[in-house]
C-alpha positions as CSV (number, residue, x, y, z in Angstrom):
1,M,163.9,19.0,125.8
2,K,161.7,17.7,128.6
3,I,164.2,19.1,131.1
4,Y,164.0,22.5,129.5
5,V,160.2,22.6,129.5
6,S,160.2,21.4,133.1
7,L,162.6,24.2,134.1
8,V,160.5,26.8,132.3
9,L,157.4,25.6,134.1
10,L,159.1,25.5,137.4
11,F,160.4,29.0,136.9
12,C,157.0,30.4,135.8
13,S,155.2,28.7,138.7
14,F,157.7,30.1,141.2
15,F,157.1,33.7,140.0
16,A,153.4,33.3,139.5
17,G,153.1,32.3,143.2
18,A,155.3,35.2,144.3
19,Q,153.0,37.8,142.7
20,S,151.3,40.2,145.0
21,I,148.6,42.7,144.6
22,Y,148.9,46.5,144.1
23,P,151.7,48.0,146.3
24,Y,149.2,49.9,148.5
25,E,151.9,51.0,151.0
26,E,153.3,53.2,148.3
27,I,150.2,55.3,147.9
28,S,150.6,58.8,149.2
29,L,147.7,60.1,151.3
30,K,148.7,63.6,152.3
31,S,146.1,66.0,150.8
32,A,142.4,65.9,150.1
33,S,143.1,65.4,146.4
34,D,145.2,62.4,147.3
35,Y,142.3,60.8,149.0
36,K,139.9,61.6,146.2
37,S,142.3,60.2,143.6
38,A,142.8,57.1,145.7
39,E,139.1,56.3,145.7
40,P,139.3,53.7,142.9
41,L,142.3,52.1,144.7
42,A,140.2,51.9,147.9
43,L,137.4,50.3,146.1
44,N,139.8,47.9,144.5
45,A,141.3,47.0,147.9
46,A,137.8,46.5,149.4
47,N,136.7,44.3,146.5
48,Y,139.9,42.3,146.8
49,L,139.3,41.7,150.5
50,L,135.6,40.8,150.0
51,T,136.1,38.5,147.0
52,T,139.1,36.4,148.1
53,P,139.0,33.6,150.6
54,F,140.0,34.6,154.1
55,K,143.5,33.6,155.3
56,E,144.7,34.4,158.8
57,K,148.2,35.1,157.7
58,D,148.2,36.7,154.2
59,S,150.5,39.6,153.4
60,D,148.4,40.8,150.4
61,R,145.3,41.0,152.6
62,E,147.2,42.8,155.3
63,R,148.6,45.4,152.9
64,A,145.1,46.0,151.3
65,F,143.5,46.3,154.8
66,S,146.3,48.6,156.1
67,F,145.7,50.9,153.1
68,L,142.0,51.0,153.8
69,L,142.6,51.9,157.4
70,R,144.8,54.8,156.3
71,W,142.4,55.9,153.7
72,T,139.3,55.8,155.9
73,A,141.1,57.6,158.7
74,G,141.9,60.6,156.5
75,D,139.0,60.7,154.0
76,K,136.6,63.6,154.6
77,D,133.9,62.8,152.0
78,Y,132.5,59.7,153.8
79,H,131.5,59.0,157.4
80,F,133.2,55.8,158.5
81,E,131.9,55.7,162.0
82,I,132.2,52.7,164.3
83,T,128.9,52.7,166.1
84,G,126.0,50.5,166.9
85,R,126.3,46.9,166.0
86,I,129.8,47.3,164.5
87,L,131.0,48.8,167.8
88,D,129.9,45.6,169.5
89,V,132.3,43.5,167.4
90,M,135.1,46.0,167.2
91,D,137.5,43.8,169.2
92,E,137.3,41.0,166.7
93,K,140.2,41.8,164.4
94,E,139.4,39.2,161.7
95,L,135.8,40.3,161.5
96,M,136.8,44.0,161.4
97,S,139.1,43.1,158.4
98,L,135.8,42.5,156.6
99,V,133.7,45.2,158.1
100,I,135.9,48.1,157.1
101,P,136.2,47.0,153.5
102,A,132.4,46.5,153.4
103,M,131.9,50.0,154.6
104,V,134.3,51.4,152.0
105,K,132.7,49.3,149.2
106,F,129.2,50.4,150.1
107,C,130.2,54.1,150.3
108,L,132.1,54.2,147.1
109,E,129.4,52.3,145.2
110,N,126.6,54.4,146.7
111,K,128.1,57.8,147.0
112,A,124.8,59.6,147.7
113,L,124.3,57.4,150.8
114,G,127.9,57.7,152.0
115,S,127.1,60.4,154.6
116,S,124.6,58.3,156.6
117,P,126.3,56.2,159.3
118,S,123.2,54.1,160.0
119,I,122.7,53.2,156.3
120,I,126.4,52.5,155.9
121,E,126.3,50.2,159.0
122,K,123.3,48.3,157.8
123,N,124.6,47.7,154.3
124,A,128.2,46.9,155.4
125,I,126.8,44.3,157.8
126,Q,124.8,42.7,155.0
127,I,127.9,42.6,152.8
128,V,129.9,40.9,155.6
129,L,127.1,38.4,156.3
130,N,127.0,37.5,152.7
131,Y,130.8,37.0,152.6
132,C,130.6,34.8,155.7
133,D,127.7,32.7,154.3
134,N,129.9,31.6,151.4
135,P,131.9,28.5,152.5
136,A,134.4,29.2,149.7
137,N,135.6,32.3,151.7
138,N,136.9,30.2,154.6
139,F,135.4,32.5,157.2
140,T,133.3,30.9,160.0
141,L,131.4,33.6,161.8
142,K,130.8,32.6,165.5
143,K,127.1,32.4,166.4
144,K,127.6,35.0,169.1
145,L,129.0,37.5,166.6
146,R,126.4,36.7,164.0
147,R,123.6,37.5,166.6
148,K,125.3,40.8,167.4
149,L,125.5,41.7,163.8
150,E,122.0,40.6,162.9
151,N,120.2,42.3,165.9
C-alpha cells in the first residue's frame, strides 16, 4: 500500500511540476477584434509576469512576455511608446521584461489614461520599482538603472 501511495504522489508531483501557463503562442492576433478580445489575456499575462518571482530562464515567463510583445505591437487602442526614461533602459532585456507588462497592466486597468504616453511611463515605472523592491521577486535592480528610472 505504501508503494502505491508513493507512486501516486510521485506521478502527481511530476505532472504538477510540468504544468505551464496559458498557451499564449496559440492566440491569433490578426484583426482589431482579435486584439480587443485578447485584452483580458494580455492583462493576465502582465499580472503573471509582475506577480511571480523573476527567473532568468523560464519558458512560462518567456511565452507570456512574447505574447505581450505581439499584442502591444499590433494594438491600436493604447499608446505603448518607448520614450523618456524607459528609452534609457531599453537595452536591459530583463528590465524590459518587466516594463512592458507594467505598461500593459497600467493601460488595461486605467483605460481612460491609456492614451497618454507620459502618464503610462510614470505609472509603469512605479509598478516596476515596486516589483524590484520586493525581495521575494528575485530581481535586483542595479543602482545605475534605478537612478535612470527614478529621475
